[in-house]
C-alpha positions, 0 to 999 in steps of 0.5 A: 305665209298668209292663213288664207294661203295656208289653208288653200294647201291640200293635205297629203291624204288629199293627194294621195286620194287625186293621185288614186283617181288618176291611175285607177281607170276603166282600162284595167278591165281589159289588163287581165284577158290581155295578160291570158292571152299573151303572157299566162299566170306569169303576169303577175310578175309583169304587173309587179314589174310595171308597178316599181318602174311607174315609182320611179318615173313618178319620183323622177317626175316629182323632183322635175316638178319640185323644180319648173312648176306650173301648167303645161307639164310636159312642154315646160320640162322638155322646153327646159333642156330641149328648148320650144321644139323638144317641148312641144315633141313631148307635149304632141306625143303625151297628146297623141298617147292620150288619144290613142289611149282613148281610141282603145278605151271606145273598142273596148266599150263597144265589145262591151255594149255587144252583149247587150245590142249584138245585132249593131255590132261592137265597132258600130256601138263603140263609134256611137258611145264616141259620137255621144260623149263628144257632143255632151262635151262640146256643149258644155255637159260637164261630169258634176262633183257628185258624178265624179264620186259616183263614177269612182264607186263605178270604177272600183266596185267591179274590181273588188265585187271581182276580187271577192268572186274569184277568191271564193274559186281559188286553184293554185293549179291554173298557175301551170304552165306558168309562162307558155308564152316563154319567160321573155312575155313577162317584159315584152307585156308591160306595154300593156300593163302600164295602160292602166297606170296612164294617169299617175303623172297627173299627182306631180301637177299639184306640188304647188298646191300641196302641204310641205310638197318637197317632202309630201309630193313624193310620200303621196306618189309612193303611197298611191302607186303602192296602193293601186299596185297592190289593188291590180296585183290582187286583182290580176291574181286572183283572176288567174287563180280562180278563172281558165285561160279557155273561158277567155273567148277574148282580150275584152272577154271579162264579164263572159269568163267570169259567167263561164266561171261562176254561172250561178252567180248570173246577177251579179256578175250582170251588174259588174259588166252594167258598171264596166260600161259604165266606168268606161263612159264615164272616163272617157267623157272626163279624159276628153274633157281634160284632153280638150283642156290642155290642148286649149292651155297649151296652144295658149301657152305656145302660140298666144296669139292664136285666134283660131282654137279658142274655147274648149269646145274646138279643142273638144272637137280636135280632140274628138276627130283624132280618137275617130281616125284612131278609132277606125284606123287602128284595126287590131287592139295591140297595136292600140297598146303598142303606139300607147306604150310609145308615146305616152312614156316617150312624153315621160324620159322628154320630161326626165331628161330635164333632171339630167340635161337641165340647169339643175343637173343630176349624175345618172350615178347618184340619182337612182331613181331617175336612172331605173325611170328612164331606162325602164321607160325605154324598155317598155318603149322598146318591146312595144315599138319591137311588137309594132314592126312585127304587126306591121311587118 
């Protein structure tokens, strides 16, 4: 191997950071309120369960990435055992899930912006935010490297600020009743919590770029998921232990609940509120551009003679149209969580099955990570589908 090739490799530490950055997103701010309304204090256990599930899925996808390196991840992985059609289903499923997830972030952004523009309304504010971000992406306005660092800081700052604030008001009496919605709610809410972990699969795409990937990619995934899981668990636990559920007027009312709990620190909570809004907008901007690039790469791979979808602007417009449809058709926030928790994990399952039915077959009996990864993915999909049927019927 030449020195040039060696220096271009990513260290395990950088791979861990990339994995953490991919996971830590603004969607996490909707989780505490959602757990308050659907699980109660037992939501801490839900977060731990999802953390373990994500870890097993990530290790399985890392194995698939080792066997089938290259771009077009989900398409290539599923195609390796099911052919073109299955590869296409996996890719489309992942993209639909991403579009729905971005629709939810637009809805959440509208809820937070309504604090400053109450007369306009959350729906219109979410629409305006999405329109501006799509236009910026179409005109090639990308977040600079410095902007990416700022975005990371603005996402992490509210997490640590809220943890610090809540640690000053811990009340163990708030743990009772521990599971007011029943013990089964601990599992049913997994479809909501996994939303904040989406993006972990991005780290597997680094397989060919990491030093000693066979050893370091699984290690990087393990450490990235472990560190993010600890952060999320502490974040959810401190809010549950410090903020009474009655202080939440809605799942997206984290700032309002904090203000009712800590009325002496309005300026600090205002700063947190602004940071959350900025983080949501920045995350949406990056996700829309990345999704557009994914659509473009996928179209070139599947349709090499394509003359319609030829640049990122058109791909961004296509993604933006999908987000608008999801934003306006899906009125209930639960629908966003349910559908995203069906489509994205389904793409994970189709990819992980490459270890079962592909030419490099593994036995489910001996491959514990894949067995647990596929099983937990189906558990999350199952509860999401069950909840979806309740809403529809």
